[in-house]
Structure formats: C-alpha cells, structure tokens
N, C-alpha and C positions, 0 to 999 in steps of 0.2 A: 504493500500500500504506500501511497505517497505521504510524505511528512507534511507538517504544516508549512515549513519553509518552502518546500517544493511547490506546494499549492499556491503560495504567495507569489513565487517566481512566475508560475504559469499564468496566474491571473494578471500580473503586471504586464507580461508579454502580450496577452490577449488584448488588453486595453490599448497597448501601443500599436498592435497590428490591425485591430478592428477598423480604424479609419481608412486603411488601404482598401478594405472591402467596400466601404462606402464609395470610394473613388471608382472601384471596379464596377459597381452597380451603375454609377453615372455613365461610365464608358459603355456599358452594356446597353443602356437605354438610348444613348446618343448613336451608338453603332446600329441599333435597330432602325432609328429614324433616318440616319444618313449612312448608308452602308459604305460609302467611299471616304468617310471621315478619318479612317485609320491611316490612309496613305500618306498625307502630309506629316502626321505625327510620327509615323513609323520612320519616314525619311529623316526627320529631325532627330529622332532618338539614335538611329543607327549611324548616321554620318556626322552628328554634332555632339549630342549629349553623352553617348556612351564613350567615344574617344576622349572627351574632356574629363569625364569622371575617372576613366581608367588611367590616363597619363598623370593627372594631378594626384590621384590616390597612391599610385606606385612611386612617383617621384618623391613623395614626402617620406618614404620609408628610409630607415637607417639600413642600408643595403647589406645583406648577408648572402653569400654564395649559395647556401643550402636552400634559400627561398626558391631558387630556380628549379628545385626538385618538385615543388608543390604542383605545378601544372602537369608534370609528368605523372605524379602519383594519382591525381584526380582523373587524368586521361585513361590510365591503365585501369582504375577502378570502374570507370564507365564501360570500358571494353569487357572486363570480366563479367559484370552484371548483365550487360546486353547479350553477350554470347551465351551465357548460362540460360538466360530467358529464351533466347532463340532456340537453343537445343531442346529445352523442355517444351516450348510452344510447338515445335515441329512434331512432337509425339502426341499432341492434342488436336491440332488443326492441320488440314491439308491445303488451306488457301493462303491468302496474304496476311492473315491475322498475326502470325509471329513476326513478320517483317516490321510492321508499324509499331507493335506494342513491345517488342524486345528493344527497339530503339528508345521508346518512351520510358521503359523501365530503367535503362542504363543512364539516360540523360536526366535533366531536371530543369525547372524554370529558375535558373540561377540569375538570370538577367532581370526581367520585369518583376519577378517576385523576390528573388534572393537578394539583389542589391538594395532595394528599399528596406527589407528586413535587417540586413547587415548594417545599414546606416542607422537604424534604430537601436540595434543591439550592441554594436561595437563602437569604441571611441575612434576618432579620426586616425590616430597613429596605428591602429590595427586594421582599419578598413582597407588600406593598400595591400595587405597580405591576403585579405579575402579576394581582392580583384585578381591578384596573381594566381591564386588557387583555382578560381572559377574559369580561367583560361583553358584548363584541361577539358572542361565540359564543351567549350566552344570548338576546340580542336576535334573532339569526338563527334560533335554534331555535324561538322563539315567534312568528316572523313568516314570512319567506319559506320557511324550512326546514319548518315545520309545514304551510304551504300546499302545498308541493311534495308532501309525503307524503299530505295529505288532499284533494288536488285531486279534485273530483267527490264528495267526502263532506261537507266543511265549507267555509265561506266565509272570506275574509280577516278579516271582522268577528269570526267565532268564534275564530280563532287569536289575534287581538289581545286579545280578552277574556281568553283564557287567559294571555297575556303579562302583562297589567297586574295579575294576581293573584299574580305571583311575588314573594315577600318579598325576594329578592336585589336587585331593582331599587330598592326603597325603602332597603335597607341600603346599597347603592352610593351613592345620593343623600345619605343621612345622613353617610356616611363622607367624601364629597367636601366637604360643607359644614363638617364638623368640621375637616378638614384645612386648608381654605381660611382658616378663622378661627384656626388654630393651636391648636385644642383637642384635644391628643393624649390617649391613654389614660394616666391617672395611674399613677405608679410603683407605688402600692399594689395596682393591679389587674393588673399585668403578669404576675405568676405565674399568676393565674387565666386570663388570655387565652392564655398559653402552654399551659396544661393543656387549654383548649378546643380549641386547634389540634391537640394530640396526640390528643384524643378524636375529632376530625373525621377524622384520618388513619385511625384504627382503624375507625370506623363506615363511612367511605367505601369502604374496601377490602372490608368485609363486604357492603356494598350491591352492589358489582360481582358478588360471588359469588352473592348472592341473585338478581340479575338473570339471571346465566348458568344458575342452577339451573332456570330455566323451559325451558331447551333440551330439547326432546323427542326430536328426531332430528337427527343431523348431515347436512346437505344440502350436500355439497362439490361446487361447480361451478367448474371451472378458469377458464372465461371470465369468470364473475362476480367471482371473486377477483382476477383480473388487472385487470379494469375498475376495481373499487373501490379496490384498493391503488395502482393507477397514479395516480389522482387524489388519494388521501388521503396516501400516503407518498412520492410523487414530485412531483405537481403542486403541492400545498400548500407543501411546503418550498421548491420552486423559486420560487414566487410570493413567499414570505417573504424569500428571499435577494435577489430582485430589488428588493423594497421597501427592504430594508436597504442594498443597494448605492446605491439612489437617495438615501437619507438621508445615507449616508456621503460621497457625492460631490457632492450638490447642496443638499439642504434643511437638513441639519445640525440637526435638531430634537431628536434623542435621543442619549443616552449609550450606549456599547457594552453596558452591562449590560441596557439595555432592548432592544437588538437581540437579545441572548441570550434574553430572555423571549419575544420574538416568534417566534424560531426554535423554541424549546421548544414553544410552543403549536401550531406548524405540524406537529410530528411526533407529536402525541398519537394514540392509537388511536381507532377508531370509537366514536361515542357510545353509551352503554348505553341511552339513551332510544330508540334505533332499535328495540330489542326491544319496548319498551312501545308505541310508535306502531304497529308492525307487528301486535302482538296486538290493540290497540284497534280497528284498522281492518281486521283480517284480511287484511293485505297480506304474504304470504309470510313468516310469522313464523319458520318453521324456518330459512329461508335467512338472515334477518336475525340470528337468534340465533347461527347458525354463523359468520357473518362477524365479528360482535362478539367471539365466543369466540376465533377465530383471530387477529384483529388484536390482542387483548389479550395473548395469548401472544407474538405477534411483537414487540410493543412492549418486552418485557423485554430483548430483545437490540437491537432497532432504535433505541430512544430513547437508551440509553447510547452506542451506536456513533455516532449522529448528533451527539450533544453532544460526543463525543470528537473528531470531525472539526472541530467548531466550535472546540474548544480550551478 
C-alpha cells in the first residue's frame, strides 16, 4: 500500500499536471471545429519551439561525458521493448496490428506530454538532462520505430531520410557543443528562455488535443489494450528499474536525479505520432487513436502514482 507521503506526492503531481489536461481539452474542441488548426502550431513547435527549448536546456548543463550515454540507453530501451512487443504480437495477430502497436509500446509521448511534465517536475538545471535522455526516443521513432510501422510500405532509407530532417537533432548537437565549451545561455536571455518553455508547455498540450480530435470512432478492444499497456506501462518501467539497479550496484555512472529522469521517461503515455503514422499508412487509425486517447487519460493518474512510489 502507498504511504501517506507517497499519496501526498501523487496528489501534488496530479494538481500540477491537471491543467495540461484542460489545455488538451481546449485543443480537442478547437481541433474538432477547425481540423486544419494543428498545422501552423505543429510547424511552430517542430521548427521553432522544440529546437529552442532543446538547445537552451542542454547548453545550460554542466557538461559530463557520461551524459552522452543517456540517448543511447533510452534508444536501446525503446528497441528492446518494441521488438519484444512485436515478437509477442506476431503470435497473437496475423495482420498489421503488431506493427503499429509494438512501435507505440516501445516509444512514448516524451515531447508534447513528457517535456511539459518534466518542466513541472524538475528544476531548470536538471531539465537539460531530460532533453538529452529523450533524444533516444526521437532516434527510435525515426529509425526502427518508423520501420516497424511502415514495414512493407517504406524502406529503412526512407525513414532515415525523415530522421535527418528533424530540427531537434541539430538543436541537440548544438546544445551539447555549447555545453561542452561552457557557453551557457547569458543571464540577459534567461527570462526569454523561461517564457519559451512556458509557451512550449501550452502549445504542446494543445497539440495533444489537436491530435486526439482526429479520433472518429472509439474502437475499444480489451486484448489490444492489455497487450499494449503491458509493454508500455509495465514492461518499460521494469526495464528502466533494472537498468537503474545495474547502475546503482555496478556501473555507478549516474546520479539519483538522472535515475529519476529515466524512470519518468519509462512511464510516459503512448506517442501521439502513433495516430499520425496510422493515418498516413492507413494502419488501423481508429484503434491507434483510441489507444493514445486512453493511455493519455490513464497517465494523469498513473504517472503521479509511479513517481510517488519512486519517492
């Protein structure tokens, strides 16, 4: 059972995260009224807000070489969970179901959901480490994840071309270089960077609502929910805890705060891009939209409870 302190932590996190769901609802309503509303906001997020938040967050870090291992660790974690889910899924379904939902199980909504939550949970000096860690999810999504979804539609070369066009990768590289040379964000710009992060939180939550507004029909399938949630909300956290235990007892590479970041990343809901991929390739878009919707609602309670157990 949870202790009183753990319940207090969970309640405090729910209070902090709940306003994001209000913004998601506004995005959902507006997306229903204006289906094209997401396009300019998406462009602003991908090509302006995300690179700025990434480069400033990482540049402010006190650089350590072992931080470069974090995106590799999270990338490999995504691959392990996704491939395990694909292998199990192939024994259950003979259609494209394992393709889309093994990707969704291995990946997570670390951008539009994870970054706002991290901005709420972590202090500014820790946020840059979160940004470095989440790059592994981006790499997975643009490589093995996209290949799993598009298998039979597109080649690995196509997905890699898509990956190298993502601005966040170049922002990540620039942030690492600036941090390595001790070139932090000047004090005169710190107010602006704080405002940019606040703007990202708002627009990110609206983007989740825009994405969910595409949901045409709820397709609730108990077996599919059990399959996806088992890998996403049980398998991924257990893998993260195993990696953390390994580091605590053997490798001693990372501080406890970084362990907390890795655990938070492991309990994020299903990626919103699962909807976009399913629509693009016409692979069960209603089921993908339903699962993303349910997992996002579930995360309001699950993420605070998981972090409360963490302490």
